[in-house]
C-alpha positions in Angstrom: 1.6 11.6 -13.8 -2.1 12.5 -14.3 -3.6 15.3 -12.3 -5.4 14.5 -9.1 -9.1 14.5 -8.8 -11.6 14.5 -5.9 -14.7 12.5 -5.2 -16.9 12.6 -2.1 -17.3 9.1 -0.7 -20.0 9.0 2.0 -19.2 12.5 3.0 -15.4 12.0 2.9 -13.5 14.1 0.4 -11.3 11.5 -1.4 -8.3 12.3 -3.6 -7.4 10.0 -6.4 -5.3 9.7 -9.5 -6.7 8.2 -12.7 -5.1 7.2 -16.0 -5.7 5.0 -19.0 -8.9 4.4 -20.9 -11.8 2.6 -19.3 -12.6 -0.6 -21.2 -14.4 -3.9 -20.6 -11.2 -5.2 -18.9 -10.8 -5.0 -15.2 -9.5 -1.7 -13.8 -6.2 -1.6 -11.9 -6.6 -0.4 -8.3 -3.4 0.9 -6.8 -3.3 1.2 -3.0 -0.4 3.1 -1.4 1.8 2.4 1.7 1.1 4.0 5.1 4.4 5.6 6.3 4.3 9.2 7.4 3.7 11.1 4.1 2.4 8.0 2.3 0.2 8.8 -0.6 -0.8 7.6 -4.1 1.3 10.3 -5.8 4.5 9.0 -4.1 3.9 5.3 -4.1 2.8 5.0 -7.7 4.5 7.9 -9.6 6.7 5.5 -11.6 4.0 2.9 -12.2 0.7 4.7 -13.1 1.6 5.7 -16.7 3.3 2.4 -17.7 0.3 0.5 -16.4 -2.1 2.9 -18.0 -0.8 1.9 -21.4 -2.5 -1.4 -20.9 -5.3 -0.8 -18.3 -7.6 1.8 -16.7 -5.8 2.8 -13.5 -7.2 4.3 -10.2 -5.0 5.2 -7.3 -6.9 6.7 -4.3 -5.5 8.2 -1.1 -6.6 6.3 1.9 -8.6 7.9 4.8 -6.1 10.2 6.6 -3.4 10.1 3.9 -2.3 12.2 1.0 -4.9 14.8 0.0 -7.9 12.9 1.3 -9.8 14.0 4.4 -7.8 13.5 7.6 -10.0 11.1 9.6 -9.3 8.2 12.0 -11.8 5.8 13.5 -10.4 4.6 16.8 -12.9 1.7 17.0 -12.7 0.2 13.5 -10.1 2.0 11.4 -9.0 -1.1 9.6 -12.5 -2.0 8.4 -13.3 1.7 7.9 -10.5 1.8 5.3 -11.8 -1.3 3.6 -15.3 0.1 3.5 -14.0 3.4 2.1 -12.3 1.7 -0.8 -15.4 -0.5 -1.4 -17.6 2.6 -1.7 -15.0 4.4 -3.8 -15.1 1.5 -6.3 -18.9 1.5 -6.3 -19.0 5.2 -7.0 -16.4 4.9 -9.8 -18.6 2.0 -11.2 -15.7 -0.5 -11.0 -17.2 -4.0 -10.8 -14.0 -5.9 -11.5 -10.5 -4.9 -10.4 -6.9 -6.0 -10.4 -5.8 -4.9 -6.9 -2.2 -3.9 -6.2 -1.3 -3.0 -2.6 2.0 -1.7 -1.2 3.1 -2.4 2.4 0.1 -1.7 4.7 -2.2 -1.9 1.7 -0.8 -5.2 0.7 -1.8 -6.6 4.1 -5.2 -4.8 3.8 -5.8 -6.4 0.4 -4.8 -9.9 1.6 -7.3 -9.5 4.5 -10.1 -8.7 2.0 -9.1 -11.6 -0.3 -9.2 -14.0 2.6 -12.8 -13.3 3.5 -15.5 -15.7 2.4 -17.2 -12.8 0.6 -14.4 -10.3 -0.3 -15.4 -6.6 0.2 -13.9 -5.6 -3.1 -14.4 -7.2 -6.6 -10.9 -8.6 -6.9 -9.9 -10.4 -10.1 -6.2 -10.7 -9.3 -4.1 -9.6 -6.4 -0.6 -8.2 -6.2 1.0 -7.5 -2.8 4.3 -5.7 -2.6 6.1 -5.7 0.8 2.7 -6.5 2.5 1.6 -9.3 4.8 3.7 -11.5 7.0 5.3 -10.5 10.3 6.6 -7.0 11.0 9.3 -7.1 13.6 9.5 -4.4 16.2 13.1 -3.5 15.4 15.2 -0.3 15.1 14.1 0.2 11.4 10.4 0.2 12.4 11.1 2.5 15.3 12.5 5.0 12.8 9.3 4.9 10.8 7.0 5.1 13.8 8.7 8.0 15.6 8.7 10.7 12.9 9.0 14.1 14.5 8.0 16.2 11.5 11.6 17.3 10.7 13.3 16.8 7.4 16.2 15.0 8.9 13.9 12.4 10.4 12.1 12.0 7.0 15.5 11.4 5.5 16.1 8.6 8.0 12.7 7.1 7.1 13.7 7.1 3.4 17.1 5.5 4.3 15.2 2.6 5.9 12.8 2.1 3.0 15.3 2.3 0.2 18.6 0.6 -0.6 20.1 3.2 -3.0 21.2 6.3 -1.0 20.3 8.5 -3.9 16.7 8.7 -2.6 17.7 10.0 0.8 20.2 12.4 -0.7 17.6 13.9 -3.0 16.5 17.1 -1.3 13.6 17.7 -3.6 12.3 14.1 -2.9 12.6 14.6 0.8 10.7 17.9 0.5 7.9 16.3 -1.4 7.5 13.7 1.3 7.7 16.4 4.0 4.9 18.4 2.3 2.5 15.5 2.4 3.6 14.4 5.9 3.0 17.8 7.3 -0.4 18.6 5.8 -3.0 19.6 8.5 -4.1 16.4 10.3 -1.6 14.1 8.4 0.8 13.5 11.3 -2.1 12.9 13.7 -4.0 10.5 11.4 -0.8 8.4 10.8 0.4 8.5 14.4 -3.1 7.4 15.7 -2.5 3.9 14.3 0.4 3.5 16.8 -1.7 4.5 19.9 -2.6 1.8 22.4 -4.1 2.4 25.8 -1.9 1.0 28.6 -4.8 -0.8 30.2 -5.5 -2.8 27.0 -2.3 -4.8 27.4 -0.1 -6.1 24.6 -1.6 -6.6 21.1 -3.3 -9.8 20.4 -2.6 -12.3 17.6 -0.8 -10.7 14.6 -2.7 -10.3 11.4 -0.6 -13.1 9.9 -1.6 -15.6 12.6 -5.2 -14.6 12.4 -5.7 -14.8 8.7 -6.2 -18.0 6.7 -4.2 -17.2 3.5 -5.2 -20.6 2.2 -8.7 -19.2 1.7 -7.6 -16.8 -1.0 -9.2 -17.8 -4.2 -7.8 -15.3 -6.7 -4.5 -15.5 -8.6 -1.9 -13.8 -6.4 1.5 -12.4 -7.0 3.7 -11.8 -3.9 6.5 -9.3 -4.4 9.2 -8.4 -1.9 12.5 -6.7 -1.5 15.4 -8.9 -0.6 16.9 -6.2 1.6 13.7 -5.1 3.5 14.5 -4.4 7.2 10.8 -3.9 7.9 9.7 -7.5 7.4 11.0 -10.7 8.9 13.5 -12.6 6.8 11.8 -15.2 4.5 8.3 -13.8 5.1 7.5 -13.5 1.4 8.4 -17.1 0.7 6.3 -18.3 3.6 3.4 -16.1 2.5 3.5 -17.3 -1.1 3.6 -20.9 0.1 0.4 -20.4 2.1 -1.6 -18.9 -0.8 -2.9 -21.5 -3.3 -1.1 -21.1 -6.6 0.6 -17.9 -5.6 3.6 -16.6 -7.6 6.6 -15.1 -5.8 8.9 -12.3 -7.2 11.8 -10.9 -5.2 13.6 -7.6 -6.0 17.3 -8.3 -5.3 18.2 -4.6 -5.2 15.2 -3.2 -3.2 14.2 -2.8 0.4 10.6 -1.9 1.3 9.7 0.1 -1.8 10.4 -2.2 -4.8 7.6 -0.6 -6.8 9.6 2.7 -6.6 13.2 1.6 -6.4 12.9 -1.1 -9.1 10.0 0.5 -11.0 10.8 -0.9 -14.5 11.2 -4.4 -13.0 8.0 -4.0 -11.1 6.0 -2.7 -14.0 7.1 -5.5 -16.4 6.4 -8.2 -13.9 3.0 -6.8 -12.9 1.9 -6.3 -16.5 2.9 -9.8 -17.4 1.0 -11.2 -14.4 -2.2 -9.2 -15.0 -2.3 -10.1 -18.7 -1.6 -13.8 -18.2 -4.7 -15.9 -18.8 
């Protein structure tokens, strides 16, 4: 994988990975998932180089994640993340992008694409394990209650992957632990779970609030058939709501199809992006 770089985005030190040669074709923007320890270097380590054989690829770390500055905006973090990526693209002089989002970033990208004037210059959109309803079940509780210990990280990996080899790999767990325990990383990730008791239950879910029928860019919805972090059938429902959307299901993946079925993911994404 290419070495990480840094750029200052409106005062925020932002870490990103870059590969491939910049051409007149759209760049590929890879946006990572948001579990504890989530980062570009973990989400996309098996995808960046294969994609870079065909495209210019950028993979930034979101605010608060990876090696970017650890910031959290309690009033408008969702839109702050969107603004951060918009300004990152502007500074990188990207005016046309294929956007690929994993998990939280899939939902974030769908939100942007739904808007009458999208914040990012999206040519095509790929969402992997993003959007739809996220049930408050035992699997999600494992993700949300990380205590900083390696054994809990192992349980998180067990939830996100089907093949036990990932959770059994001590070096892999250690890499996730390193990123999850960087100064400010736990606090920035945990902050998204905070809710003042006097604010009552959450309002409408993102899925209920968004009009996916407003998406006007070609979209590929990807999902793992064995994902315990999403409601059964969510991907089929999501793809049906987006005009002309394609659906691809990884039969042997849970929440991390882009990692667990990397060759399958790469081949399908390259086909979709190159299709005219």
